[in-house]
Residue frames relative to the residue before (quaternion, step in Angstrom):
aa qw qx qy qz dx dy dz
M 1.0000 0.0000 0.0000 0.0000 0.00 0.00 0.00
M 0.4113 -0.7185 0.5092 0.2351 3.56 -0.91 0.93
S 0.0242 -0.8093 0.5869 -0.0062 3.58 -0.93 0.89
F 0.3104 -0.7449 0.5694 0.1567 3.53 -1.26 0.60
A 0.0424 0.7704 -0.6361 -0.0070 3.52 -1.30 0.42
T 0.1368 -0.7748 0.6094 0.0981 3.54 -1.19 0.55
S 0.0769 -0.7848 0.6135 0.0430 3.54 -1.13 0.62
Q 0.4132 -0.7077 0.5162 0.2489 3.56 -1.10 0.72
A 0.2806 -0.7709 0.5522 0.1483 3.57 -0.65 1.12
S 0.6827 -0.5119 0.3464 0.3897 3.55 -1.32 0.38
N 0.7090 0.4351 -0.2632 0.4886 3.60 1.08 -0.61
S 0.5646 -0.6614 0.3409 0.3572 3.58 1.28 0.51
T 0.5240 0.5851 -0.4526 0.4221 3.59 1.14 0.41
V 0.4040 -0.7139 0.5198 0.2384 3.54 -1.05 0.77
R 0.1490 -0.7797 0.6046 0.0656 3.56 -0.79 1.04
Q 0.2056 -0.7946 0.5634 0.0949 3.55 -0.64 1.09
S 0.1274 -0.7693 0.6193 0.0914 3.54 -1.08 0.68
L 0.1276 -0.7786 0.6129 0.0442 3.51 -1.15 0.73
D 0.2034 -0.7818 0.5817 0.0956 3.56 -0.68 1.14
L 0.1470 -0.7856 0.5986 0.0540 3.56 -0.13 1.29
A 0.7544 0.0967 -0.0707 0.6454 3.54 1.29 -0.48
P 0.3233 -0.7912 0.4810 0.1951 3.64 -0.05 1.24
D 0.7419 0.3268 -0.2132 0.5453 3.59 1.11 -0.59
G 0.3112 0.7892 -0.4808 0.2217 3.57 1.22 0.41
D 0.3895 -0.7408 0.5114 0.1950 3.53 -1.18 0.65
L 0.7243 0.3746 -0.2187 0.5359 3.58 1.28 0.13
V 0.0841 -0.7789 0.6209 0.0282 3.57 -0.99 0.92
F 0.1941 -0.7433 0.6312 0.1071 3.53 -0.87 1.02
V 0.1573 -0.7456 0.6406 0.0949 3.57 -0.97 0.89
V 0.0435 -0.8854 0.4580 -0.0661 3.52 -0.03 1.38
G 0.8640 0.1859 -0.1438 0.4452 3.51 -1.17 0.81
S 0.7115 -0.4421 0.3340 0.4322 3.51 -1.36 0.03
E 0.6632 0.4978 -0.3054 0.4682 3.60 1.15 -0.56
Q 0.3307 -0.7877 0.4612 0.2398 3.57 1.36 -0.07
R 0.1290 0.8027 -0.5627 0.1497 3.53 0.79 1.03
R 0.2778 -0.7762 0.5508 0.1302 3.56 -0.84 1.03
L 0.0421 -0.7995 0.5983 -0.0317 3.55 -0.67 1.16
R 0.1685 -0.8005 0.5708 0.0706 3.57 -0.48 1.22
V 0.0363 0.8126 -0.5732 0.0991 3.56 -0.75 1.10
H 0.5183 -0.5698 0.5144 0.3769 3.54 -1.37 0.00
S 0.4458 -0.7179 0.4641 0.2653 3.59 -0.63 1.07
Q 0.6517 0.5319 -0.3363 0.4235 3.59 0.97 -0.77
Q 0.6427 0.5065 -0.3322 0.4691 3.60 1.02 -0.70
V 0.6341 0.5169 -0.3215 0.4769 3.55 1.06 -0.76
R 0.6633 0.5036 -0.3026 0.4636 3.59 0.95 -0.86
N 0.6445 0.5205 -0.3235 0.4572 3.57 1.00 -0.76
A 0.7160 0.4653 -0.2493 0.4568 3.57 1.05 -0.78
S 0.8157 0.2270 -0.0722 0.5271 3.57 1.09 -0.67
P 0.3814 -0.7189 0.5352 0.2264 3.61 -0.62 1.10
A 0.6229 0.5489 -0.3461 0.4369 3.60 1.05 -0.69
F 0.6906 0.4436 -0.2764 0.5000 3.58 0.91 -0.89
N 0.5936 0.5679 -0.3694 0.4343 3.57 1.06 -0.65
T 0.6541 0.4922 -0.3026 0.4882 3.56 1.03 -0.79
M 0.6394 0.5570 -0.3251 0.4186 3.58 0.94 -0.91
F 0.7677 0.3821 -0.1888 0.4785 3.56 0.98 -0.86
Q 0.3745 0.6881 -0.5167 0.3452 3.56 1.14 0.57
P 0.6652 -0.5632 0.3185 0.3727 3.64 -1.10 0.67
K 0.6385 0.5547 -0.3455 0.4066 3.63 1.07 -0.53
F 0.6806 0.4188 -0.2892 0.5271 3.60 1.27 -0.17
K 0.6404 -0.5732 0.3494 0.3732 3.56 -1.14 0.67
E 0.6204 0.5422 -0.3501 0.4456 3.61 1.05 -0.72
G 0.6690 0.4888 -0.2870 0.4807 3.56 1.03 -0.83
Q 0.6303 0.5331 -0.3295 0.4582 3.55 1.05 -0.73
A 0.6343 0.5293 -0.3276 0.4584 3.58 1.03 -0.80
L 0.6495 0.5085 -0.3141 0.4701 3.58 0.97 -0.82
L 0.6892 0.4974 -0.2775 0.4478 3.53 0.94 -0.93
Q 0.7601 0.4071 -0.2031 0.4640 3.58 0.88 -0.97
E 0.7990 0.2962 -0.1399 0.5043 3.56 0.94 -0.88
G 0.4699 -0.6978 0.4266 0.3322 3.57 1.26 -0.28
S 0.7759 0.1467 -0.1160 0.6025 3.57 1.29 0.04
A 0.0902 -0.7942 0.5992 0.0461 3.54 -1.25 0.37
E 0.1977 -0.7433 0.6264 0.1266 3.53 -1.28 0.50
V 0.0698 -0.8185 0.5699 -0.0213 3.57 -0.66 1.13
E 0.2716 -0.7684 0.5628 0.1382 3.54 -0.80 1.05
L 0.0360 -0.7789 0.6259 -0.0183 3.54 -0.92 1.02
P 0.0524 -0.8715 0.4870 0.0239 3.61 0.58 1.14
E 0.6880 0.4983 -0.2880 0.4420 3.61 1.10 -0.56
D 0.6108 0.5738 -0.3499 0.4186 3.59 1.25 -0.24
N 0.4912 -0.6301 0.5183 0.3049 3.52 -1.31 0.44
A 0.4316 -0.7455 0.4458 0.2433 3.57 -0.55 1.18
D 0.6529 0.5159 -0.3250 0.4494 3.59 0.92 -0.86
A 0.6667 0.5109 -0.3050 0.4488 3.57 0.93 -0.91
L 0.6909 0.4687 -0.2914 0.4671 3.58 0.85 -0.93
E 0.6028 0.5527 -0.3585 0.4502 3.58 1.07 -0.65
I 0.6469 0.5130 -0.3195 0.4650 3.59 0.93 -0.87
I 0.6583 0.5109 -0.3087 0.4587 3.59 0.91 -0.89
L 0.6886 0.4749 -0.2853 0.4679 3.58 0.90 -0.90
Q 0.5802 0.5548 -0.3737 0.4647 3.60 1.14 -0.51
V 0.6443 0.5257 -0.3221 0.4525 3.57 0.97 -0.86
I 0.7504 0.4159 -0.2452 0.4514 3.59 0.68 -1.04
H 0.6717 0.4484 -0.3091 0.5022 3.61 1.26 -0.19
G 0.5910 -0.6573 0.3302 0.3312 3.55 1.27 0.31
Y 0.4801 0.6600 -0.4550 0.3562 3.61 1.16 0.37
S 0.0416 -0.8524 0.5213 -0.0056 3.56 0.64 1.14
D 0.6530 0.5240 -0.3192 0.4440 3.59 1.06 -0.69
Q 0.6843 0.4697 -0.2807 0.4820 3.58 1.24 -0.34
V 0.6003 0.5827 -0.3505 0.4211 3.58 1.25 -0.39
P 0.4117 -0.7158 0.4970 0.2665 3.63 -0.72 0.96
T 0.4089 -0.7156 0.5120 0.2421 3.56 -1.04 0.77
T 0.7554 0.2209 -0.1638 0.5947 3.58 1.24 -0.35
L 0.0997 -0.7803 0.6164 0.0337 3.52 -1.10 0.80
E 0.5163 -0.5960 0.5079 0.3469 3.55 -1.07 0.72
P 0.6229 -0.5761 0.3641 0.3841 3.63 -0.98 0.73
S 0.6516 0.5107 -0.3268 0.4558 3.60 0.98 -0.78
R 0.6604 0.4849 -0.3029 0.4868 3.60 1.02 -0.78
L 0.6256 0.5348 -0.3336 0.4596 3.57 1.01 -0.80
L 0.6385 0.5246 -0.3222 0.4619 3.58 1.03 -0.76
E 0.6380 0.5094 -0.3269 0.4760 3.59 1.03 -0.74
V 0.6303 0.5157 -0.3278 0.4789 3.59 1.02 -0.78
A 0.6486 0.5215 -0.3122 0.4581 3.58 0.97 -0.87
R 0.6336 0.5351 -0.3304 0.4506 3.55 1.00 -0.79
A 0.6845 0.4714 -0.2852 0.4774 3.59 0.87 -0.97
C 0.6294 0.5455 -0.3225 0.4499 3.56 1.03 -0.83
E 0.6856 0.4678 -0.2807 0.4820 3.57 0.95 -0.89
K 0.6320 0.5562 -0.3267 0.4295 3.60 1.01 -0.82
Y 0.7936 0.2818 -0.1333 0.5225 3.57 0.92 -0.90
D 0.4404 -0.7399 0.4303 0.2712 3.58 1.29 0.37
M 0.3857 0.7431 -0.4532 0.3060 3.58 0.77 1.08
A 0.2887 0.7965 -0.4939 0.1959 3.59 1.17 0.43
R 0.6508 0.5481 -0.3385 0.4018 3.60 0.90 -0.82
P 0.7251 0.4052 -0.2888 0.4761 3.68 0.68 -0.86
L 0.6995 0.4387 -0.2719 0.4943 3.59 1.22 -0.35
A 0.3114 0.8131 -0.4642 0.1626 3.59 1.29 0.04
F 0.6940 0.4632 -0.2975 0.4640 3.60 0.83 -0.92
A 0.6469 0.5132 -0.3233 0.4622 3.58 0.94 -0.85
I 0.6282 0.5368 -0.3311 0.4557 3.59 1.00 -0.82
K 0.6396 0.5234 -0.3211 0.4624 3.57 0.97 -0.85
V 0.6549 0.5083 -0.3129 0.4635 3.59 0.93 -0.89
W 0.6722 0.5059 -0.3039 0.4470 3.59 0.86 -0.95
L 0.6991 0.4629 -0.2785 0.4684 3.58 0.91 -0.87
D 0.6405 0.5161 -0.3246 0.4669 3.59 1.11 -0.64
C 0.7523 0.3875 -0.1981 0.4946 3.59 1.09 -0.72
K 0.3205 0.7793 -0.4907 0.2220 3.59 1.20 0.33
V 0.1551 -0.7529 0.6346 0.0803 3.54 -1.18 0.75
I 0.0604 -0.8213 0.5669 -0.0222 3.57 -0.61 1.16
R 0.0863 -0.8297 0.5515 0.0037 3.57 -0.72 1.11
S 0.7997 0.1637 -0.0805 0.5720 3.61 1.20 -0.19
S 0.6523 -0.5053 0.3892 0.4096 3.55 -1.30 0.26
K 0.6133 0.5487 -0.3464 0.4504 3.58 1.07 -0.70
E 0.6665 0.4786 -0.3043 0.4839 3.58 0.96 -0.80
L 0.6184 0.5312 -0.3408 0.4683 3.58 1.07 -0.68
W 0.6273 0.5168 -0.3279 0.4817 3.58 1.06 -0.73
A 0.6361 0.5228 -0.3290 0.4624 3.61 0.99 -0.79
I 0.6356 0.5100 -0.3254 0.4796 3.59 1.00 -0.78
T 0.6210 0.5425 -0.3337 0.4569 3.58 1.02 -0.79
M 0.6770 0.4852 -0.2898 0.4714 3.58 0.91 -0.92
A 0.6430 0.5207 -0.3228 0.4596 3.58 0.99 -0.83
A 0.6555 0.5046 -0.3113 0.4678 3.58 0.93 -0.87
C 0.6182 0.5399 -0.3356 0.4622 3.57 1.08 -0.72
L 0.6879 0.4735 -0.2800 0.4736 3.59 0.89 -0.94
F 0.6742 0.4702 -0.2833 0.4942 3.58 1.10 -0.71
R 0.3188 -0.7520 0.4965 0.2938 3.60 1.32 -0.34
H 0.3691 0.7209 -0.4879 0.3257 3.56 1.04 0.88
Q 0.2796 -0.8263 0.4651 0.1509 3.57 0.02 1.32
Q 0.6529 0.5409 -0.3405 0.4065 3.60 0.83 -0.88
V 0.7076 0.4343 -0.2675 0.4890 3.59 0.80 -0.97
F 0.6063 0.5462 -0.3520 0.4585 3.59 1.06 -0.70
A 0.6607 0.5024 -0.3014 0.4693 3.58 0.95 -0.88
E 0.6682 0.4993 -0.3050 0.4595 3.59 0.90 -0.91
A 0.6840 0.4930 -0.2911 0.4520 3.57 0.92 -0.91
T 0.6778 0.4752 -0.3047 0.4711 3.60 0.92 -0.82
S 0.6033 0.5426 -0.3512 0.4673 3.56 1.10 -0.64
A 0.6577 0.5036 -0.3017 0.4719 3.58 0.98 -0.87
L 0.6466 0.5108 -0.3214 0.4666 3.59 1.02 -0.76
A 0.6649 0.4985 -0.3049 0.4652 3.59 0.94 -0.85
F 0.7302 0.4574 -0.2221 0.4564 3.55 1.05 -0.82
N 0.8102 0.3356 -0.1297 0.4627 3.57 0.89 -0.97
F 0.6919 0.4699 -0.2777 0.4727 3.60 1.19 -0.35
G 0.1831 -0.8165 0.5419 0.0785 3.57 -0.83 1.00
G 0.6063 0.5955 -0.3411 0.4019 3.58 1.27 -0.18
S 0.7168 -0.4356 0.3394 0.4257 3.54 -1.32 -0.42
Y 0.3786 -0.7141 0.5451 0.2228 3.58 -0.79 1.01
L 0.6004 0.5654 -0.3581 0.4377 3.58 1.10 -0.65
D 0.6297 0.5227 -0.3357 0.4665 3.59 1.03 -0.74
L 0.6268 0.5205 -0.3345 0.4735 3.59 1.04 -0.74
A 0.6493 0.5196 -0.3139 0.4582 3.57 0.95 -0.88
R 0.6692 0.5116 -0.3024 0.4461 3.58 0.94 -0.86
E 0.5931 0.5713 -0.3658 0.4336 3.59 1.11 -0.60
F 0.7355 0.4018 -0.2213 0.4987 3.58 1.09 -0.69
E 0.4650 0.6971 -0.4437 0.3177 3.59 1.25 -0.17
A 0.6794 0.5097 -0.2989 0.4352 3.59 0.87 -0.95
A 0.6234 0.5612 -0.3390 0.4262 3.59 1.10 -0.65
N 0.2384 -0.8192 0.4911 0.1759 3.57 1.27 -0.41
V 0.3023 0.7670 -0.5067 0.2521 3.55 1.06 0.76
I 0.7848 0.0405 0.0080 0.6184 3.54 1.11 -0.72
E 0.6159 -0.5755 0.3767 0.3843 3.60 -1.03 0.71
F 0.5203 -0.6654 0.4336 0.3139 3.55 -0.93 0.93
S 0.5774 0.5822 -0.3861 0.4227 3.60 1.10 -0.56
V 0.6452 0.4969 -0.3135 0.4884 3.59 1.09 -0.71
L 0.6277 0.5282 -0.3291 0.4677 3.57 0.99 -0.84
L 0.6653 0.5079 -0.2970 0.4596 3.55 0.94 -0.92
E 0.6493 0.5233 -0.3182 0.4509 3.57 0.96 -0.84
I 0.6479 0.4996 -0.3143 0.4815 3.57 0.99 -0.82
A 0.6375 0.5291 -0.3279 0.4540 3.59 0.97 -0.84
V 0.6616 0.5017 -0.3018 0.4686 3.58 0.96 -0.88
M 0.6625 0.5054 -0.3050 0.4611 3.58 0.93 -0.90
L 0.6506 0.5051 -0.3167 0.4705 3.58 1.02 -0.76
E 0.6420 0.5176 -0.3264 0.4618 3.59 0.98 -0.81
E 0.6445 0.5099 -0.3154 0.4745 3.57 0.99 -0.83
T 0.6539 0.5138 -0.3102 0.4607 3.58 0.97 -0.85
R 0.6764 0.4906 -0.3003 0.4601 3.58 0.87 -0.92
N 0.6439 0.5146 -0.3252 0.4635 3.60 0.98 -0.81
R 0.6405 0.5169 -0.3227 0.4675 3.56 1.03 -0.80
L 0.6511 0.5102 -0.3127 0.4669 3.58 0.97 -0.84
R 0.6345 0.5271 -0.3272 0.4610 3.58 1.01 -0.79
M 0.6781 0.4798 -0.2927 0.4736 3.57 0.90 -0.91
D 0.6207 0.5366 -0.3402 0.4595 3.57 1.03 -0.75
L 0.6616 0.5048 -0.3106 0.4594 3.59 0.97 -0.85
I 0.6505 0.5050 -0.3185 0.4695 3.59 0.94 -0.85
T 0.6521 0.5086 -0.3109 0.4684 3.58 0.96 -0.87
Y 0.6281 0.5426 -0.3236 0.4542 3.55 1.01 -0.85
I 0.6690 0.4962 -0.2968 0.4671 3.57 0.95 -0.88
L 0.7143 0.4819 -0.2678 0.4311 3.58 0.81 -1.02
T 0.7237 0.4314 -0.2541 0.4749 3.59 1.07 -0.65
K 0.4824 0.6660 -0.4389 0.3621 3.57 1.27 0.02
D 0.4818 -0.6472 0.5094 0.2992 3.56 -1.18 0.61
W 0.0944 -0.8324 0.5460 0.0103 3.57 -0.41 1.25
S 0.4161 0.7127 -0.4755 0.3047 3.58 1.22 0.20
V 0.2588 -0.7419 0.6002 0.1496 3.56 -1.26 0.51
P 0.2592 -0.8294 0.4725 0.1473 3.60 0.13 1.28
S 0.6262 0.5847 -0.3514 0.3775 3.62 1.03 -0.64
L 0.5877 0.5801 -0.3823 0.4146 3.61 1.18 -0.34
S 0.4813 -0.7068 0.4491 0.2591 3.55 -0.99 0.88
R 0.7934 0.1532 -0.0996 0.5806 3.59 1.17 -0.40
K 0.6319 -0.5296 0.3997 0.4006 3.55 -1.25 0.37
T 0.1612 -0.8121 0.5582 0.0547 3.57 -0.77 1.03
K 0.3990 -0.6993 0.5389 0.2478 3.54 -0.95 0.88
M 0.5002 -0.6286 0.4985 0.3258 3.54 -1.20 0.58
W 0.4240 -0.6894 0.5223 0.2686 3.54 -0.88 0.91
P 0.6202 -0.5661 0.3811 0.3868 3.64 -1.04 0.66
G 0.6302 0.5554 -0.3394 0.4234 3.58 1.02 -0.73
L 0.6512 0.5067 -0.3186 0.4664 3.57 1.05 -0.74
I 0.6328 0.5175 -0.3240 0.4763 3.56 1.01 -0.81
A 0.6416 0.5295 -0.3199 0.4535 3.58 0.97 -0.85
E 0.6350 0.5385 -0.3359 0.4403 3.58 1.03 -0.76
F 0.6004 0.5405 -0.3508 0.4737 3.59 1.06 -0.71
S 0.6698 0.5094 -0.2936 0.4536 3.56 0.88 -0.97
Q 0.6546 0.5175 -0.3133 0.4533 3.56 0.98 -0.83
Q 0.6337 0.5272 -0.3353 0.4561 3.57 1.01 -0.79
A 0.6600 0.4994 -0.3086 0.4688 3.60 0.95 -0.85
A 0.6560 0.5164 -0.3110 0.4543 3.58 0.99 -0.83
R 0.6318 0.5449 -0.3365 0.4367 3.58 1.01 -0.78
L 0.6033 0.5897 -0.3592 0.3991 3.57 1.06 -0.67
E 0.6487 0.5374 -0.3258 0.4293 3.60 1.10 -0.55
T 0.8022 0.2802 -0.1240 0.5124 3.60 1.08 -0.62
S 0.7127 0.4172 -0.2527 0.5040 3.61 1.17 -0.40
S 0.5649 -0.5486 0.4689 0.4001 3.52 -1.28 0.25
I 0.6107 -0.5535 0.4149 0.3854 3.55 -1.20 0.53
F 0.5904 0.5868 -0.3589 0.4223 3.58 1.07 -0.71
L 0.6904 0.4788 -0.2891 0.4587 3.60 0.85 -0.95
V 0.6275 0.5271 -0.3371 0.4634 3.57 1.07 -0.72
L 0.6739 0.4839 -0.2968 0.4729 3.59 0.91 -0.88
K 0.6106 0.5425 -0.3464 0.4613 3.56 1.07 -0.71
R 0.6548 0.4971 -0.3069 0.4796 3.56 0.98 -0.84
M 0.6502 0.5304 -0.3192 0.4406 3.58 1.02 -0.77
Q 0.6666 0.5036 -0.3018 0.4593 3.58 1.15 -0.50
E 0.5690 0.5435 -0.3910 0.4775 3.55 1.31 0.01
D 0.5867 -0.5563 0.4362 0.3949 3.58 -1.26 0.17
L 0.1815 -0.8320 0.5187 0.0759 3.55 -0.02 1.32
F 0.7906 0.3004 -0.1253 0.5186 3.56 0.97 -0.90
E 0.0919 -0.8008 0.5917 0.0136 3.53 -0.90 0.93
S 0.4985 -0.6203 0.5024 0.3381 3.56 -1.20 0.49
V 0.2837 -0.7634 0.5622 0.1438 3.56 -1.16 0.57
N 0.8648 -0.0291 -0.0005 0.5012 3.57 -0.90 1.00
G 0.6808 -0.5277 0.2944 0.4140 3.56 0.98 0.85
N 0.3264 0.7558 -0.5054 0.2585 3.58 1.20 0.39
A 0.3646 -0.7742 0.4749 0.2051 3.59 -0.36 1.26
E 0.6527 0.5198 -0.3204 0.4484 3.56 0.95 -0.85
R 0.6463 0.5106 -0.3088 0.4756 3.54 1.00 -0.85
L 0.6261 0.5485 -0.3298 0.4454 3.58 1.04 -0.78
V 0.6404 0.5215 -0.3266 0.4595 3.60 0.96 -0.84
I 0.6727 0.4890 -0.2942 0.4708 3.57 0.89 -0.94
A 0.6459 0.5315 -0.3258 0.4406 3.58 0.92 -0.92
C 0.6561 0.5071 -0.3096 0.4653 3.60 0.91 -0.89
R 0.6654 0.5041 -0.3028 0.4599 3.57 0.90 -0.94
W 0.7037 0.4671 -0.2796 0.4566 3.57 0.84 -0.94
N 0.6172 0.5325 -0.3485 0.4626 3.61 1.02 -0.71
T 0.6519 0.5114 -0.3062 0.4688 3.58 0.96 -0.87
T 0.6624 0.5072 -0.3066 0.4582 3.57 0.96 -0.87
F 0.6515 0.5148 -0.3161 0.4590 3.58 0.94 -0.87
R 0.6507 0.5079 -0.3228 0.4631 3.59 0.96 -0.82
A 0.6445 0.5157 -0.3175 0.4668 3.60 1.00 -0.80
I 0.6301 0.5278 -0.3294 0.4646 3.60 0.99 -0.83
A 0.6685 0.5125 -0.3031 0.4456 3.57 0.86 -0.98
E 0.6830 0.4915 -0.2891 0.4566 3.57 0.89 -0.94
N 0.6894 0.4762 -0.2859 0.4650 3.58 0.85 -0.94
F 0.6534 0.5112 -0.3192 0.4581 3.56 0.99 -0.80
R 0.6264 0.5429 -0.3378 0.4458 3.56 1.01 -0.79
K 0.6624 0.5024 -0.3085 0.4623 3.59 0.92 -0.87
G 0.6759 0.4910 -0.2988 0.4613 3.58 0.94 -0.83
Q 0.6210 0.5713 -0.3294 0.4236 3.55 1.08 -0.75
E 0.5856 0.6017 -0.3729 0.3950 3.57 1.07 -0.69
I 0.7048 0.4184 -0.2513 0.5148 3.57 1.20 -0.53
T 0.7709 0.4062 -0.2066 0.4451 3.57 0.77 -1.06
G 0.6592 0.5450 -0.3193 0.4080 3.62 1.16 -0.36
K 0.5619 0.6338 -0.3761 0.3756 3.60 1.23 -0.05
L 0.3085 -0.7267 0.5818 0.1955 3.55 -1.20 0.62
C 0.3610 -0.7315 0.5493 0.1810 3.54 -1.27 0.52
I 0.4661 -0.6829 0.4883 0.2793 3.58 -0.84 0.97
L 0.6388 0.5369 -0.3361 0.4366 3.59 0.95 -0.84
C 0.6309 0.5177 -0.3331 0.4723 3.58 1.03 -0.76
L 0.6423 0.5209 -0.3151 0.4657 3.57 1.01 -0.83
L 0.6869 0.4855 -0.2865 0.4586 3.58 0.88 -0.93
K 0.6034 0.5448 -0.3556 0.4612 3.59 1.10 -0.61
E 0.6419 0.5083 -0.3188 0.4774 3.56 1.01 -0.84
E 0.6574 0.5105 -0.3060 0.4622 3.57 0.96 -0.88
H 0.6475 0.5258 -0.3132 0.4541 3.56 1.01 -0.85
R 0.6450 0.5253 -0.3213 0.4526 3.58 0.98 -0.83
E 0.6310 0.5487 -0.3351 0.4341 3.58 1.08 -0.72
H 0.7268 0.4326 -0.2363 0.4784 3.59 1.11 -0.67
E 0.5050 0.6523 -0.4241 0.3736 3.58 1.27 -0.07
């Protein structure tokens, strides 16, 4: 049975302890708050190749276990909440493990999971967390992208990067810099993802402009050749300009509205406006469907780039 305890430290900070295994032979002292987590060393070793190596007899932690029957290991750089969640999973406390995690917390869990190589025993929990994700901002979407990268979860990574390429109009580098200080993932990886997303978004923008320019804008039903009104030409220019500062999603949303209107009951203008509005809506819909496939990034491609940098 899992039990909690708190003790008052000399510096007036409260240190919480959690007995995931009341008879456990190993205590992790985690984070700046020095949270004490008591666990079974064998379960930890079975779940983590990194911890399994740490507790071998040639290391002091392993020697303490072997000679004294117990050990205490300080992990000051780890996130206590994240490691607690992971240890709850591997100790079988499914009723205590949250089914949803805030993107920032999920990213911390992903970091600890990747650091100690524990993705396999957490596979089902990872699936639940990623399936139940709630995203309210671009920053949270970026956190989900980073978590999926650390979990090596291609499907969620692809979905998240596609959403970033499609729905975000700002600087990916600024997003990367926001996470640099947290030191959750190497900045070189953050930078590589930012560059790949920028390249993807630029390609999508150019594809959309090309799609618009190569479309047949003629109106066969008119009896004579009609010049484009200045307002219609201006609308084309505005759409191209929006692509430089707006997300592709907002541009497509605008294209699905009635951009062109007839003026003073001009029948000829009305025919052209209807035709062009229909064409713009078709472009937006078709482009959106195609983007769902072409806007995604691949973790393997990212890792290949990272591997080449270290060669």
